[in-house]
Steps between C-alpha positions, in 0.01 A plus 500: 500500500244788456168352377348807343624810322381710777762358721781621277645846574733702301805380693465176302586670175782748579535781264648840474541661840413179671790336332735772614384419859590136440844612387566631840452156640665322216859581590464346844286205415805285412745664743518188694584311175189303504319444167144571410457131501576476866252775572217273357611157619245230490509486881396136505652417831785600742757255377860614534683555168733209391772572244572267208316241322324446164146593438348259233197654323264304274378714215246400227681674202854599408591857414475622145826711489369742245195572718699586814348856508146380441388391847376168351552141593788449744670820410389687810677253711824549324458883495435504875827302595740656242379863445391801698299813412525858618208469739275221636142493605394312806230229460201690615531850364658712233734694718844473333791404737870570437708232331771602263369854521544637858261803457333707224310820434234568228450842353160662569399459133566128523731510195836436666633278775843508654621189676809461736661160445686271726875521461587161648337269238694278254397270213569134534794570264652731758428822310363791695138605453453853382240734348614396162366147568161645582486682164611189317236287681215728422602547142537123452161436673335747263631320195215310342719190435495410871107532521512640843142576603572844625713597194254777397534666848884463482493668157348806655839584658637757271832580660745356758741710699784269609762764572519378860572121513291475819199713397283495191220735380234372267306742288155383389290590203198541713398420857470120560255373757680164484856649534586286810356195341775545238776562770389198688490277182803566293799287600844665497687316211868447435592670167813286469307170474167611350563304178516184699187571713261408210681159457514420865868464494563780735244654746687770697340740747562659838282262703556267790561191272720441201373290212758220438350217286199411278417157368193585272173357625673334791682733735619854586770561766563818697769554755538758786635834390797539737526868427131587557452852633294390796750368758475134603229427233368278354492210754482229235806386315305375193167478327413237250190513276386159383265491209221256598226556261247263656288616805493152661869452452559833678280387786699166524839690480396723791375217709807289447747794568631525152386866497431749773259734311262442218318741259267254326310285751138516414254687716332203655833336607613842632188523705592157651858599554392816705336259748786255518790492745842596356374728223382854436335678217605848394210706347662790301305787648526798286601295192164355409429389144182525302376244250310593191378393161668684216333556158655579165252753374612468141354136493179533311306309769626732776505830314142577615513616863159325558669162463757617768207618720336159472839343605515735793156403620564129452807475713455332840759715685402382844544137413852566359608682807349239730603177323826586325650738747329342815343837586836684501369802322187676392298557176531831309380666174790751506884456531535704826534303828333618810812685616504717193365863484340398181287228666129552451258258646202617297678466167620152590142365499405577141579151368379233747432150376180499294480236241155597388599855433818368305268283285267794437799715372619217275157436361525835322827411323630248258636191675862541581752263340683254719748700700856387621566561865874494585644439839841462648586128575763609757210570751238235589275780612479627145376179372239474772376847423495427128276204556248688709503787244449243211197356691364844577508606130358166380207573716423815307574363159858598444726203410856518619796289426767493764854564381763400746815709442842460652639788705755672262256485213217641716708791612609562138135512390401716793779754445468494121114517480491167320201323658250410232183491717463476881756439767542463881771623713579728803607864499670705770579874533145577628644530856709800382391849408199435272646683196779252479268221388341690214820651344728206575366149542494276198128418527388862579739734325273756323735553210595136428342200682465125477136532383585736210242728633523865385305790626574879498278537804688227695827657415370839624371364831823304557715807434281718720565266796867463430585877466334600839737666738350289786357155494221559754241772555189598307670536163657164529164339604330641197796396272480127640118500460543591132759229456268247660212594278717466197601143608143401583359629174774357280549161673817419296597336823241338725599484860440197718654604836790544740692201630776483748849384392623239751824309567529196732811436720630298769512669838875499504486796264483840674517866395354423154363812320384642172434822310169622340617335172554153674882558495678281753652688786735256679747747655365420845404135432673206683455139571467379855 
């Protein structure tokens, strides 16, 4: 990955005429009937594909069906198997590749895009995919009841021209610097079964696997889509998710052959597996997560930004990255990873660990009341981080009570802005166009966020970055610096750092892949 913003050129964020150039390539990119997935295979070895077999995948948490469009918990895994989007980003850059859209053109003013759609795609029900399904999917995603994180961007589509079943034109209220983030994110949904999607009774898409069974908190089963539009794919006959909520139990299941792939083995054991015969570790390059401390700024003890500044100085970010994530990441003050055009090394050094300075700030203020610190019990890393944060804050005189919270409740509190004090969790989306984070993600959304933070200046900065016709260049750099300054000055979220998402597997798994949102891509996967 590029390690500095200077290494990112405008090819990474295709807009306007550059997108038109890509459209010339788009029509032929799938001419050989290979999917975007096959173009970005893991490339772990030269094993020859084997057809058939069942991949058994250990996951920490079950899906919450009503959250299927939120990119939380295990939902990205399900989305990746069952659904497809119009375009797909590769791991290492934001250059959209054809998927259900073969090619596209954007008008010079950035307010309209026309996409040519594949004409050989069917839903798992057997119904043909058309432009009407694109309109339905984007209108559904924009509906607040689904809590899609890019719903505000989807809502900026003001008109759909579906007169041609294999072509669609989207008219936009204003240029969107993150337009292709939206096209990469929104899954194409089946209008005939949408009422049963939220209950988990039917999950129907156009993807390589069909959803066939769910036993809540135990198992999800997917079978090969025999009518998939990529010939002779997928190789696997079946994928089974097994909910194994304990890290050690996942490790034991992997070692004893009960599962082939695991999403929840702790970082220390993963580090050891990477050195052992018979196993491999997949680091989800391009899909990094960032861990942070969130603050409800309406809590009287957190309302004064100086208290939040003291917390920012107290955090031992380096220790968290080193001990909890075994060095698989790096400390940051801002939400932008090193690959982002918004990354700014100088601004990332404002709050380094300085307990003396934190105490000096607090000495000028009334002593904060004891604060609750919620964490998601589904992830052992969250508890470990919470304990370090608790110790850091105790050192400067802030008493914290840890509040272990089960996964479904934690997500409800995050989406609904219901945390009473502090919380710890991860966020994603920072690896996309920077504007997506501040107009979309639950923790950062300038208009409604989990911290209940409100600021006209922050809304103005977020909108300025969002409405740019291009996502790089001098105007974009200034917009991202303004956003970064808003985040550093307000500290409603206090960043800790980036960490790599990892899965552990037996070496009999080949062709495993993922998207930038950690969606599973198993079209090319096989067991041998």
